[in-house]
N, C-alpha and C positions, 0 to 999 in steps of 0.2 A: 447714244448706242454705246451699250458698255463693252470694254476693250473686250476682246478673245482671251487673253491672258489672265483675266481678273476673273473671266467665266470658268477656264481651267482650274485656275486655283481653288476655287468653290468646290468645283467637280472633285477634284483629287485631297480636297481637304485640307488645305495646306493657307486659306484665306483668312487671317487673324480677327477681321473686323466683317460679318457678313452682315450685319446690322448696318451696312453703309450701302450693302447690295440689294439685297432681300430683305420683302415688306414694300410697304408704301413706299414710294420717292415720286418727287413733282419732278417733270420733267417738261417745261416751259409751261402751256397755261394748263395741262392735265395732270393726270396722277397716276402711275405706273405700279403696279401691283408685282413680283418676282416672286417665284420660289421655286428653292431646289428639293424636287422628288426622284433621287436616283430610282430605276428599275422602273420610272414611270413609260405609260404606252401614251399618255393622252392627260390633261389636265384640262380642269375646268372650275371657273370660281362661280360661287354658290354664295345667295344671301343669307340671312337668320333662319330665313323658313325654310330652306334646304330647295329653293329656287334655282336652278341653273339662269346664270346670268351673263355667260357665254364664254366659249372654249378658249384658252390659253396659248400661245405660240409657245414652240420649244423652240429657245434661243439657242440648244446648245445638246448636243448628243446624248452628253452624261445627267440629263435631267435637268436642267434649267426651263422655267416656264415664264412666261410673261404676256399679260395683257394692262389694257386702260381700266382703270378704275372709275366704276360712276363716280358722280360728283359728290351724292348726299349718301355713298354708301360709306358706311363705317366699320359696320360688322360683316364681315364675309369671313369665306371657307373656300376648301378648296375640295373637289370631288376628283380623284384620282383613281385612273385605270392603269393596273400595273400588266408587266409586259405578261404575264400567263393569263390577264382577263377579268382578276379580280379586281373588287372595286371598294374604295372605304373614301370616308370623306375627313379629312384633317382641318384643323386648325393651322392659322399661320402663326409661330412662336415670336414671327421679329414684326407683329402690326404690335406689339405691348411693349408699353415702357419700362424703364426701370422701376423695382420693387423696391429697392434701398433709395432713402434720403439722401439729399446733401448733408447734413447731420450725422446720420448712419454712417456715409462715406468717413466724415471726419473725422466718425472717434475710434472707426476701426483704422484708420490710416496714421494714427496717432497711438491705439494700444490701450486706449483707456474705456472701452464699450464693456460696460459690467454683463452686457445682453448679449455677448458676442453670438449666443448658441440661438439667438432668435432672427439674427440677420444671417449668417453662415451656416451652410449644410442644406437639408431637403425641408422645404415649410408647405402644407398642403394649402392652401389659399383660393381666393376666386380673383381673379381680375377682370374690370369690364364686364363683370358678369358671368365670366368663365370659368370653370372651374378646373384645375391642376395644381402643381406645385412648382414653386418658385427655389431653384438651385444655385449656389452661392460658393466658391472654393476661390483660398487665394493662393495663387501662386505666379509670382510677380517677375517671372523670367521665362516662363512658357512663352513659346509665339502662335500658339493653338492652345485652347482648353474647351470639349467637348462633354455634354454629359450622355453616358449612352446606359441604354437597358432594356426591362422590357417592353417599354412604348415604342422604341425606335429600330425595334432589330439590332441593339447592337451597333447602329453605324454612327460613326463619330460624323461625318458628313451632315447628318439629318438635324442636329443641335449643337451647332458652333457657339461656341455663349460670349455673351460682351464682357469687353474690357473695362473696368474703370482704372486709367492709367494711372492716376495719382496715387493707389494702394494698391494697385497688382493683385484687384478682387475680379474674376470673372463671373458672370453672373445670367441666369434666362430663365423664364417662366416659362416652364411646358405645359400646355393644355391639354388636360385629359390621362397627365401621368396622377397616379391614387395613393391613397395609403396601401401598402402591401408592394408594390414596385419595387426589382432590384434595379439597383445602378452602381454605375464607378463613372469615373472619371480619364478619359484618354485625353491624353496631354502630349502635347510636341515640345522639344525643350528648345531654346534663343536657338540652335541653329535647324531645325525643323524636324527633329528624329525623335521618333514616334517611343516612348515608353512602357513600361507596362504599363495594364490598367490599373488606379490607383482607387482603393477604398475611400470613403468620405472622412476626411478625420473629425468632423461634426456631425457624422451619423448616429443616429438615437438609438438604433438596431441594425445588427449584422445579419449575414448569411452564412449558416456553418460553414468551416473548412472544409473542403477543400476550395468550396466554391470564392468565399471572401466577397462577395458580394456586399455593399450596403441596401438599405431595405427605408424607402419609404414607411415612415410611422407617425401618425396623427395619434395621441392618446384620450382615450374614452375615460380611461378613470376618473371615477369622482370624492375626494379625497373625503375623510370621514373625520379628519383631525385639528380641524381647524384649534378646537379648544387648547392642544399641544402644541401647537402652533404658535399660537399666544403667548403661550408660555415664555416662549424663549426669550432668552437676557442677552444684552450686547458684554454685561459683563460678568462673568463667569462665575457660579456659586460652587467656589473652591472647599466648603464646608458638609458639602454633601457625602455620604457613601456612594462607590464605585468599586462595583464589581465585576468586572469584565468577563464574558466566555468569547474566547477567541475558537473562529469556525470557518472552517472550509468548505462550504457547502456541497461539493460535491462529493465529500466521505465523512460526512457524520454520521451518514446513514445512505443506504444506499435500498432503493424499491425493487422490488421484486425483481428476480432475474439480472440484479444488477448494474440495473438504470440508474440515473441520477434522479434523487426528489428536486423535484419544480418547486418556482419560487412560492407555490400557491399551495405544495405538499410541508414544504417549510415553516409558513404563515401557521401552520396547523401545528406540526408535530414540535422543530426547533421552536418555537414562540410558547410552548406548552410546557415544554422540557425547561427551558431556558425559567421561564416563570417559577415551577412548579421547584426547581435548585435555587432557586433566593437569587441569581444574577441580577443586575441593575442593568449591565448593559449588552450589547451582541457586540461584537467585533468581527467585522467578515473578511477574510482576506480578500484580493481585492478582485471585483466581481465588473470591472471594464473589459471589455471586451478585448480578446486574445488568442493569439492562433495557435499555441502549445500547451496541451495541458500540463506539462511538466514543470512550465514557468511558475503554476500555481497560480497564476496571475500576474508575474511581477515583471512581465514583457508584453505591455498591452501596445494594441493595434486604434481602439476604438474609447478614447478617454471620456468619451460624452453617451456611451450604451453602455446599460447592463449586459451582458454575456448571455446569449443565447441560450445557452447549455442547459439554460434552469427555465426559462421561458422567455414570454418577451418582455419589455420594459411595463406597460403593465403590471404585469403578473409580479413585478417587482414593489410597483409603487401599491400591490397589494399585501404583499407582505410588509413593508413599512409601516401601512396602515394597523395592522393585525400586531406588530411590534407597541406599536402607541398606543393601542386600545389597552394591551397590558401592560403599560406603563415601565415599557422597556424602551431603552434609549439603543439607537442603532451608530457604530462607527463605521468605518469603510476606509479600508487602505487604498493609498494614494501614491502613485507612481511617475512622480514628474523629475525621478532623477535619470531616466535614461529609457530606450525604445527599442524594438527589435529590426533587423536588417532585413524583414519580411520586403520583399518588392511592390507588392498591394500596400504598404503600410507608409509611414512617412520617411521614407531614405530616401536622400534626393528627389524629395516630391516632384519640382520641377527641372528636374534635372540639372541641378544644383545643390548644394548643404542649405537648406532651406532651414527647417526645423534644427538642426546639425552644426557643428563648426563644423567646417572644411579640413582644418590639420587637424589629424587624428590626436595628436597630443593631449588636445583639448575634447576633442570629440567622439574621443571611442575610450570605452571599456573594456579593457583587455582582459580581466577579469569574468566577465558575462557576455563577452561577443555583443557586446548593444552600444548605442550611439546615447552621446550626450546632449542633453538639451542645448541651445544658444541661449542664455539668459538674458543677454545682452541685448537682443532685438527685442524689440519692444512688441511685437506682433506673437511671437513666442512665448512670453509673457502672457500676453492676452489671452490665448490659447489656452493654455495651463491656469489661470486662475478662471477664466470663464468657464471650465471645465469643471474645476472646484466648485464655483458658483450654481452649475446646474445640479450638481448631486444636492446641493443643500437646498436649492429655491423648487426645483423641479420636481426633485425625487424624495424631498422631504429628509435625508438623512440627518443624522442630531452633530455628528462629529466625524472630522477628518483624522487619519493618522497617517502621516509621512513617514514613505518607505527612504532607508538610504540617505537618511540626511549627510550622515559625515561625508560621501562621497560627493554630494553638492557642494562640500562648506570647502574642501580641498583639493584644490589643482593637482597635487602630487599623492592624490587618496589612490592607492597600488600601484604608483608607478615606483621604476629607478629612475638616478640621476639621467639627468640629457632626455627623457621621456614626458617631459611636463614643462610646460611653458609659466616662469611666473607673471605675478599681477604688475604692474605699472608702478607700483613701489619695492616689486623684485621681492615680495612673499608669495607664500604659499596658500595665501585665503582666494577662495574665488567671492571676489568683490559683489562680480553681477548676481551670483547665488545667493549672498549675503542679502542682497538687495530686494530682490526676489521674493524669500521666503518673507523677510518686513510686511509686505505690500501683499504675500499673499492672509500673514495673520491677521493683520487691520482687518481684509474684507470679509476674511471670515467670522471673525469677531462679530464683526457691525451689523451680518447675519442671524446673530443670537448663538451661531454653533459653535462647538471646541477643535481644539488642534493638540494631534500626540506628536512628539517627532520622536523615530526611531534614533537615536543619536549614539556612539560608542564611543564620543570621546569627551574630552573635557573642555571646549568651547563653552566660552564663559558667557552665561544668561541667555541658555536658549530657550527658557522658559519664562522668562522677564521682560516685560515689556518693553517696546522698541522704543519709546519713549526718555525710557532711561538707560538706553544704549544693548537692550536685549533681540533675542531672535522675534519673541513675540508668541510663541507657542505658549497653550494653556499648559500641557503636562508634557515629561518626557520621562522616556521610557527609562527606567534604571540597570544599563546593563553592567555596570560594576558590580550591584548587590547580586542580580543572578550570578554571575560568576563566581564569584568570591562563595556566596552562599553553598551552590551547587557543588562547587568544589570541596569544602569542607566538609558535608554531610557524606559525599565517596568516601569519606577516611573513614577507616577501621575505627571506633569507640575509642581503641587504647591510644590512639594515636591523635585525638581531638585536640586532646591540651597544648599540643604541638603547633597547633593551626587555628591556636584561639582567636586571635585577630580579625580572622576571616569571616566572623557571626559581630563582630564589633565595630569594624571599620568604617561601614555603611553609614554609621549615625556621624561618624565628624563631617560626614559631607549634605547626609539628609536632609539637610535644609536649605543648602544651594540653590536646588531647582524645585518644581514642585512636579516631585517625582509619582511614578507609576513602576509600581513592584512587577515585572514581566516575566513568567514562564510559560512561555510563548513556542509556536512553532520550528521554530528556529532552535527549541535546547531538543527536539527528538526526532530529527534526521538526521543524517547523513556520519553514522556511525559514535554520535554522542547517544547513544540509546534513552529510553524511556525514563522518564523521573522516578518514576519504584525503579527501573533497571540500574541507576546508579547507586543503591542505597545498598550498602553491606549487610551480611550476617547472614542468619538461614530467613526460612520465607514470614516468619512471626517478626521477627528483627526488624527487617525490610518493611514491613508493610507497618512497623510502631515507627522507625525514623520518618517515613514519609508523611502519618499524622501529625506528629509532635513539629514536622519542619512545615506545612500547610497552616499549622497555628500559630508556630511563631510570623508565618509570613503575616498572616492577620491581625497580629498584634503589632507588626512593625509600621511603623509611620509610611504613609505614601497609597495610596491607591492601589487595586489588586489588579491581575489579570491572568488567569488559567487558561492554556487551550485545550480543545475539546479533548476527549479522551484520559486527559492530568486525573480528571473528579473519579475516574473509573479505576483507577491504578492500572492504566493500559500498558500492557507489558512488552509487545512489541513496537519499536520506531512508529511514526506516524505513516502511511501509505497511501499517496493521493490518488491509486487509483480501486480502494475497496474502503468498504465499511470500518468506522472501527468497531472490535472485537466487544459487541455488547453484551455475549453471552458471557463476557466474565461473571458478570452479575448475578452469576448461579451461583458463584462461591462465595461466603459468607466475608472472605476479607477482602475483595472487589466492592462489594456493597456496601460492606461497612466504611469505604473511602468515602462513596456516595451521601452515604447515612451523612460521614462527618462535614463532608463539603456544603452537603445545605443545610445543616445546625450553625456550621460554622458562618455562614452567607445569613441566617435568621438573627445569629449574636452580635454579628457585626452592625447589621443594619438596626439594629433596635441597642446600639451602645453608643452614644456618641463621642465617648470619652477615646474611640476607636478609628472616629476618624474624623470628628470636626476638626481638629487642631492638627493637619497632617504635615503642612508645610512653614511649622514656625515651633522653635524649642519650646517654648514656652507647653507644649501639647504631650510635651517625654521629657522622663528625667531615670536615668541608669539609678538602680536597688543596689547594685553588683554586678559590674560588667571582669572581673577581676577574679572569676573562682574558677582557673584555669582545670588545675587538676580535678574538679569534678564536674568540669565542663557542665557547667550550669551558668544562665544567665538569668537574672531579674529587672525590670523594670517596670515603671508605672506610664500610663496616657491617661492625660487628662483631658478634658470638653471645657466649651467653654462657660459652663455654666461652674465649675470647680470640681464636678462629678470625676471621680478615677476609677480606673481598672489597674490592676498588678496582673503579670506575667510574670510566669516562670517555667522555665523553660531547663530537663533534665536531657541531655541529651547523650547517656550512658546508658546502658546496659543494666544499672542498679537499681534496686531501688531504695531512694535515701530517706534513711527514718531521722525523724529530730532535725529536720534543715531548719533552721532559721532565717528568716529574713526579717529588715527591718519594715515600718510601715508609717505610713504618715500621717496616721490617724488613731487613737486607740479606739478600740470595740470589737463589734461582731463583725467578723468575713463572711460570705458565703462563695462557696468553688460555682462560677456560673458557666465554667467549660472546662474537660478534662478529654484531652486527645486521647487517654488511655483507657475511656470507657466500653465498658463491654458490649455496648451499641454498635461499636465502631469497629470490633474484633480485639478490644484490649482486654489487660487481665480484670482493669476494674478495682483497681488502687484510687480511693478518691479519700476528699478530706471533708468533716464533718465539724459541726457546732467548732470554729475555729473563734476563738477570743484573742487578743492580743493581753500581752503583758506588759507591766513598766519597766522589760530589762531591754536596754540600749543598746542597740544594733546597727550596723552600718551606717552610722553617723544619726540615727532617728532614737527619740525618747522610749518608743513601741517595737515591740518586734513581735511574729507569731512561729508558731512553729507548725512545720509542714510536713505530710510525707510526700515525698514525690516519688512518683507512679516512673519506672525504668523507662528512658527513649517517648519521652511524654511531654505537653506542654499542656500548661493549666491558667485558668485566668481565675482571678479572688475580684471580688467587687464588697465594700462596705458596707453590711446590712442598712437600711436605711435608718436615720437619727443615730447612728454609729458616730 
């Protein structure tokens, strides 16, 4: 006989171990089966064929039924008659064993399961011949966890989950729950208080706000990129050209009536555009599920789910397939630094500070109103690295760009004295975050993918291997170069000679890290103006400055990144709520910038000296860095075979006739690129029939005389045989 208090706890939804009461159980020499069917008038036991074996006795008015189970009956279900007379058949979720094995539970508890996304979350499967979905979630401090959804009337009493006490994971197989079902977790904290319904941290798909339900999703996509995936290498190939087009999918271009383009629309329109423009990579601002459009994706709640704004996870897979078919790599921005406080998300997930720190001096970002992950907790680290591996293994992306790395590295980031807690050595470094990032980079590189760090300080060795003391990123964004050069370009040319060092200082440290030169989304918002909007002078001079600057960037050591709109001279700051101003291409100067970027990408990809030795001083040499009065810079780039390209930039609105530079080899030179070309909207001042003379200059035995266009950058190359 079951204690009435136990039955009352079941009916009230307070019993934390329903598997001990419901389902089949021994009772002396016989077996009994019990079921909780709230609001049921009667319940009968039926066999696999649907035949009624016997009526069940109601042993609690709240809907607990019981009967003896025939000795040889293994497969049974219930025929339920509701109070309103409606009849339905229901499988017994409490007759199925755990679908998590001992090794699964051990690795999950240890925080070392590289395929955690295959264990936790919702997974369509078949158990004992029955179709359904296995749900599993980590909530170690909960007194009860239920999965609620379309399949159980959102009633938390019907599918209370099994607790694995060794690691705090709750799990249940729900027969009949299928692809497309909406669900959430109903959690009672350790004191029995009911929390707001929680989305699944491991969900592959989410409902649009304000519903915020998770959705059971089973991929049906058949990948077409096997050859691409097999070419991946655990050793990054740093000698390749990388020209990144950074994109916010919701505002690159809009469909008619202002609607978002879908992932499939982007697979056609964006991929074709990027291919035509000659970029090698697409970088997507975060497409992990996020509740607030205005966060641009940087406040995620679903780190395993491509956002539903643009389609399903399989639509996203199709987009990746199309990118790879076009020989375009995909980088996704990923945010392990913080998460929002939305009540359906990770915040106080089981009633405690589970994913975050309890102490706000470690657990809250005052600037952003968000919570900081607890990198000292192995389950949290497993969650984060599992997310990164999911995007690489299951969604086939090629690289991850980690946002806000500096905020992770420093305990006093954006905090005043008394607002932060020193580490065990009394320092400001977040030692747990450092170890997390090292592990992250090791595991991502082992998958043949690359990592990019947005890190704005002088932390040493961000892009150096872990085994030599670095953080292990493949590349680091060069924020210093970006700030210095944009500041310089904003100066009136008459004053530039007083700021000359801003254009040269980046070469002092250019080879300390594996740098990317970023002109990113952050530089065209919040009152900073667009890139073209920072350029001084009249309209012609603004565009000439912009063209010269882009060409300077492409000849500078480091990989390249442009945010969408930069390539058309977008005048307005970026607005995430609307399309880029594509109509600007009706105007020759804007169309000229687009043509310049397309041809710069072509020259860049076809000229190994511009990319092959980006991270070693052997690939760069100044010709003259100190012509301040003329605001002219000249340098050369080398490739691994000894080939060279000379770059010269004139950053004043004066055509400089008979400008002489020293050259490394005697002979004939050709101009292979000139940002002042008339096809770009320039004046067309060019150099032809260039031949060096034995006239020493800049410490070299030979030199050539150039006609330098106003506000322009040009590239020269020795003619074959010179």
